[in-house]
N, C-alpha and C positions, 0 to 999 in steps of 0.2 A: 837273907841276902845283904851283905854289905854294901850299904850305899855309897857311891862315890864321893870324893872330899869336897865336890861343889854342888852337892845335893841339895842344900839350902838355898844356895843362890839360884839354882834352876827353878825351885819352887817359888821363890819370890818374885819371878817375873810377872808383871801385871797382865792382866787378861786384855783383850781386844774384841769389842762387840763385831760379830761376824757380819751381820747385817744391820747397819746403823738404819732406822726407819724415819728419819727426819724428811727425807725426799719421798717418801710414800704418798700415793694420791689420799688426799684428806677427805672424809666424809664431812657431809654439811650437816653437824649434829643437832644444831638448832633447827634447821629445816625440819629434820627427822622429828625431833621432840614436838613441834609444833603439830607437825602431820599426826603424831600418835594422839595427841590429845582429842582431836576430833574423829578418830577412826573408829568404825563399827565392827563388830564381830560378824563374819559372814559364814562361818562354818567352825564346828567343834568336833574334835577327834580325842578318844581316850585310848591310852596304852594301858591295858589291863596288868595287873601285878603278873611279871614273869611273861608279859606278851610284848608286841609291838604294834604300832600303827602307822599308816602311811597317811600322807597329805600332801597338797599342792598349794603353792603360795604363788599368786602371779607377782611378776615384777612390781616395784612401787607399792606392795602391801607390808602387812607386818604378821609376824607369828609369835605368839607367846607360849612359853612352855611353864606349866604351874603345877606345883606339889599340891595335889588335890586332897590327900588325907594324912597318912603318916608319912614321917620323913622317907624319902625315896630318891635315889638317883636314877639318871637316864642316859642312854648312849644313843647320840644324834648322829645319822648320816644324812648327806645333801647331794643332789644330783641336779644338773641341768634337767628341767622337766621333758625336754625336747631331745635330749643326748645324754645316754647314761655314761659316756666315756669322760664326760666332764663332770667331775665329782670333787668333794671336799678334800683337801690335801692338808691334813693335819700336821705333817712334818714341817712344809713351809710356813704355815701358820704359826707353828712353835718357833721356827727361826725368826720370823719378822716380829711377833708380839711377845715372846716369852711362853713359858710352860703352861701358865693358866691365863685365861683370858676374861675379860669384863667389859663395861661399856667403853665404848669407842673402838675397840679391836674388831678386827673383821676376820670372816672365815674365807680363805683363798681356795681357788680350785687348782687342780694339778696341771702338769705340762701336758700339751702346749698351750694351754688356755691362760693360767695363771691370771685370775682377775678376782675382784672381790664378789662372792656369792652372796654374802650376807653381813650385815653390820650389826653389832650388839648395841641396842639404843637404851636398855634399861635391865637393872640388875639389883634386886633386892638383897642379895648375899655381897654386894660391893664392899660393905663395911668390914668383910672378914680379914682381907689382907693376907699376910703370910704369919704363921702362927710359930711358936717356939719350936716346934719340931721340924719346920720348914714346909709344912703342909699349906695348901691354898686350894681355891674352889675353882671348878670348871676346867678340868685339864685337858690338854692336848699331847700328854705324853704316853698315857695308856692305851693300849690297842682296843680291845673290847673283850670280855670274856667269851671263850670260844669252846666248843666241844672236843677239839683236837688236843688243846693243850689239856683239857679236864682228862681226857683219855690218857694223855701221856703221864699224868701225874697222879691220878686217883685209880685209872685202870677200869673205868667203866663208861659207860655212855650216858649223856645227860643232854636233853633236847632243848632245854630253855636258856641257854646260854644267850647273851645279848647277839652273838653272830648269828645263831639259828633264828632268833626272833626276828632279826632285821631281814633275814633270807625269806622268810616266810610272807613278811610285810611286802617285800619288794616283790616276789613273785605273785602275789594277789593283786598288787596293784597295776602291773603290767602284764600281768596274764603270761608269766614265764615259766618254765619248768625250773624246780629248784636249783638245778645243777647251773642253768643259765643264770638265774638271779644271785647264786653265790658269787659269782664271778666279779660282780658289781659292788659286793658288800665291801667296806672299806674301814680303815681306822676312823675313829669316832672323836666327837667331842664328847667328854664326860659330863654331861650336866648335872651341876649340884654336887659331884663326887669331890671329896676332899683328899688330897693326895700328894706326895712329894719323895724324895729320896732319902733314905737313912744317912747320917753322916759317917758312920763307922763302914759299912759295907757298899753304900750306894744302890741299895735295893729299892726298887719301887714300893710305896706303901701306901695302904688307904687307913682311913680312920673315919669314925662317925661323921657323917655330913651334919653341918650346921643347919641344913634346910629344914623348914616348918611349914606347916599347912599353910597354903596361900602364897609362899615365896614363888617368885617367877623369874624367869630370862626372857627378854624380848628382843626380836630381831626384825631388821629391815631387808627385806627381799631385793637384793640388787638386780637379779635376773628371776626369769621364771624357775621356780624350784619345785622338785620333789622332793619330800623328805620321809624319813622312816625314824622313830623313836622308840626305843626298847626301854620297858620298866624293868631295870636290872634285877635279877633273882637274888642280888646280894642286899636289897632293900636299901637301908642307909650306909651299907659297906662297913658297919662297925665290926664284923667279925669275919665273915667269909662270903664268897660268892659261888656261883654255879652249883648251888643245891636247894632244896626246897625247905631249908630250915630256917632262913631269915624271915622276918616280918616284912611284907611288901605292899606297897599301896599303888594306887594308879597315878598316871601323869596325865594332864588335860593339855591339849594343844588347841590353840584358838588362833583363827586366821583373820585379820582384820583388814578392813579396806579404808583407807583415808578419805576424807570429804574431796569432792571434786574440785580441783584446782589448789589443793593444799600442797602439792609438790610442784609447783611452777618452776620452771628451769631445770628440773632433775632429769638426767638421762641414765639408762642402764650402761654399765662400763662395757666397754669393747674388749674383745680377747686381746692379749698381750702382742706387743708390736714386733716381736723378734721376728724375722724373715725364715726362720727355720732351715737355713742352708746349711748350718753346721759346719761352715768353713769350706764347703765344696761348691 
């Protein structure tokens, strides 16, 4: 195709940030940091290789995801523990904070709630930044590996994609039929996963995660949470996923309670103030 005469002029138009976030409600990070220092582990959960675990985190508590052995990435879903229709909204989180998240960023719930569900308070991979390929860690751009896309591309059934792992974990946690649980599984935070988009074709890529044993990502629960974490069948995602060929390891989830009085003055965020009239 022959480009128009003003093609270069059109390309040179500077970008505008869609959602300037300087007016977002700010988390009290110093308060969270102090509370985390004195927090005690009250429960531990393990996502076995190519499997998922479910866990609950009361509002005002912390949870930490740790790479327990070999480099391993995980897919995280979050729900309001009392209402599965309020769940993590990766798209709006991406629009507000960027394609990858780290300390100080928050995980937001979907409409009509749109409030912080969790705040990232510590990240041992925060040093990584953005590499020469455009890759970064902890993405909110990928969906989750799933058996439907695998069937479409490979022509066979694979049952340990993250989508299926999360479905089984939620079904077990809430005693739901698989078909009902699957409706609530949603796009994820790809914990420890290193991803980006290629410069030439704009395709979503993954590369070997920089995560190592004992690296962790720690969150503060802004509301009562039900979480599910899948230890991705791709292992460190250096080659492929949705198969049994990659070396995979477990992921550890620790739920931690702060000391009494450590969060003085903190309140769980209320749901979004929009009146829901939609102009009528």
